N, C-alpha and C positions, 0 to 999 in steps of 0.2 A: 439467459445463457449461464450455464454452470461454470464455476471457477476452473474445474479440470479441463473443460473445453477451451476456455480462454488461454490457459497455460499451454495446452497441447499445441494450439495453433501458433502461439508465440514462439514455442520451441522450434516447430517446423519452419516458420518464417525465418527465424534467426539463423538456423543451420543452412537451409537451402538458398537463402538470398546470397550468401557469401561463398559457401563451398560450391565447387563447379559441377553441380548436379541438377540445375534448373529448378528454381522455385515455382515458376508457372507450370512446368511439366508435372511436378509433384502435386500441385493443386488440382490439376485435371485428373490425375490418377486417383487422388483421394476422393474426389467428387464421384468419379465413375465406378471405382472398385469398392469403396467403403461406404458409399451413400452419404458422404459429407455434403452439406450445402455450402455454397459460397458465402463467406462472411458478409454481413451488411457493410455498406460503404464506409460508415464512420468507424466501425471496428477494423475493417481492412486498412483504413488510413492510419489508425492508431498503431497497427503492426508495422507499417512502412515507416512511420515516424520513428518507431523504436529502432529499426535497422539503420535509418538515417542518422540517428543519435549515436549509434555505435561507430559509424564511419567518422563522424565528427570528433568523437573521443579518441579514436585511434590516431587520426591525422590532425590532432589539435594544433600542433606546432606548425605544420605545413599551412593549415588554413589561416592561422593567425598571421603568419609571415606574408601570405598572399594578400590578405585583407589590408595589412599595413602598407604593403607596396602599392596596392590599388588606390589607397587614400592619398598616397604621395605621387600618383602618376603624373599629374600636370607638371609638377616641379621636376620630376625625373625626365619627362619628355623634353622640357626646355633645356635641361642640362646636357642631355645626350644629342640634341639637335634633330630629333625626329624619332618615329617609332622603329624604323628599321635598325638603326644602331642600338637602340635600347633593347629591342628583341634579341639582338645578337649578344649583348653584354650582360643583361640582367636576367638571372635564371628564374626569378619569381614572375617577371613579366612574360618570359618565354613560356613558362608552365601555364600561366593563366590564359595566354593566347592560344596555346595548344588545346586547353580544355574547351575554350569557346569554339575553336575550329572543329574539334571532335564532336561537339554537341550538335553541329549543324546537320550532318547526315542522319544522326540519331533522331533528331526532332522531325526531319522530313519523313523518315520511314515510320516513326512512331505515329505521326498524324495520319499517314496513309493506311496503316495496318491496324491501329488499335481497336477499331470498331468491328473488324472482321476476323482478326487473328484467332480469337477463341472459338468463333463460330466455324471457321473453315478448317483450322488446324487443331481444334480442341478434342478430337477423338483420341481414344486410348491408343489405337494403332499408329496414328501419325505422331503422337507424342513419343511412342516407343521408337519409331524410326529416327526422330530427331535426337533422342537420347543416344542412339547408336552412333550418330554423326558426332555428337558432343564427345563421346568416349573415344572415338577414333582420333579426333583432333588432339585430345589430351594425351593419347598414347604416342602420337607423333613427336611430342616434345621430349620423349625419352632419349632420342638420338641427337638432340640438338646440343652442339657444343656451347659452352658458356660464352656469351657475347659481351662486349663492353661498350656498346653505344650508350653514352650517357646523355643527359638532357641537352647539352650544346649540340649534339649530333642528331637530335630528333627534329625532323622538319615537318612542314605543314602537310605534306602528302602522307606522312606517317599518321598524324592525328586524324586526317580525313579517312584513312583506311580503317583505323581502329574504331572511329565513330560509326562508320558504315557497318562494321561487324556488330557493334553494339546495337544498332538499329535492327539488324536481322534477328538479334536475340529476343525480339518481342514475340517470336514464335515459341509456343510452349514446347519444352524439350531441349531448346538451345540455351545453354547456360550463358548468362551475360558475363559473369566473372571469368568463366572458363574460356569463352570465345575471345574476349578482349585481351586477356593475358596471353593466350596462345598466339593471337595475331601480333602482339608486341614482340613476343619471343621469336616468332618466325621472321620478323623484320630486323632481328638482330639487336634488339634493345636489351639493356642490362636487366637481369632478373628482378632486382629490387625495385628499379624504376618502373618496370612493366607492371608489377603489382600495385605500386603507389599510383601510377597514372590511371590504371584501370578503375580504381575505387574513387579517386578524385573526380574522374570523368563520370562516374555513376551518380554523383550528387545532383547535377542538373537533370539527369535522366529520371531519377527517382522523384524529384520535385515536379517535373513535367508530367510524369505518370499520375501523381497525386492530383494534379489539377485536372487532367483528363478524366480521372476516376470520379471526380465530383459531378461531372456531366451536367454542369449548369445549375444544379439544385441539390439541396440536402433535405431529404424527408426526415420526419421524426424517427428516431431510432428506438427500437425496443431493447437495445443493449444498454445496460447501465454504464454510467461513467466509471464506476469502480471496475467493471469487467474490461472496459477499454484501457484503463490504466494498467490493469493486471497483464493484459495481453501485450501492451506496448512495452512495459518494463521487462517482461519475460523475453520479448523479441530483442530488446536492446542488450540485455545481459548475455543471452545466448549468441547473438550476433557478434558482440564484442569478442567473445571467446573464439568463435568460429573464424572471425577475420584475423585474429592474431595467429591462429593455427595455420590458416591458408597462406599468410604472408611468409611464415617460416618455411612452409612446404615449397613455395615458389622460390625462395632464396636458395634452398637446398637442391633445386632442380628435380623435384619429385612430384610434380603436378600430375604426371602420368599414372600415379597410384590410384587416382579417382576413376580411371578409365574402366576397370573391371566392374565397379559398382554401376556406372552408367550403362554398360553393356548388359549386365544382369537384369537390371530394372527394365531396360529397353526391350530385351528379349521376352521377359515375362509379360510386359504390356502387349507385345505383338502376339504372344500365345493366347492371352485372354481375348484380344480383339478377334483373332482368327476363329477361336472356338465359341 
């Protein structure tokens, strides 16, 4: 693998993993329209590890606080007199529980669809249609008034709903970040919290996808360790920048600005598929 190829894939992964334009959809389009081949498993994993590192860097304080609270959980449970009062009083415990709850429907749909999603929904035409749907949901956020449901007002049904939407985003062309943030906003959740929860919820989803991607074995890779590191670092740096930009866009209520791009790419993909 040439360095320019590793860097290009790292940039594409870093941008499309976080911006609400569907990384899986762009992979299908690159493969079908430009003759790109799917990266080898180990190289693909290195790209996802890079984007996961970007999330951990952006949300370092939140993750440290969550980990510290979880290590103290037995003592906190004893002091609170049970999980229910602790869930109501401690925001870190509530957030961790909501992440676990949201991961359940994601895991169920991921296990159900991961082997067939690319085969059934991986055509350029269907990806184009899914991108049109993604763009439409993004556009609908344009008229949403700013809501103020903060973490104490987020309930288990909200987490399950957002987790279900994240599971559906296994379909190429449906943006994971776009769909989950839109779902949170439609549920009336505060903008900043919607973005934060969406990406914290993505951590177990990305880890699960990496495990599934291993498919039980790892063959010898023809891609050198240097190229894996180059691709992973590029994805991490690009992803960090993209994630910072997206969180600012979400706070400003301008997520809809990505809708025209999704529509344009979706229509172009449909035109290519038609002709």
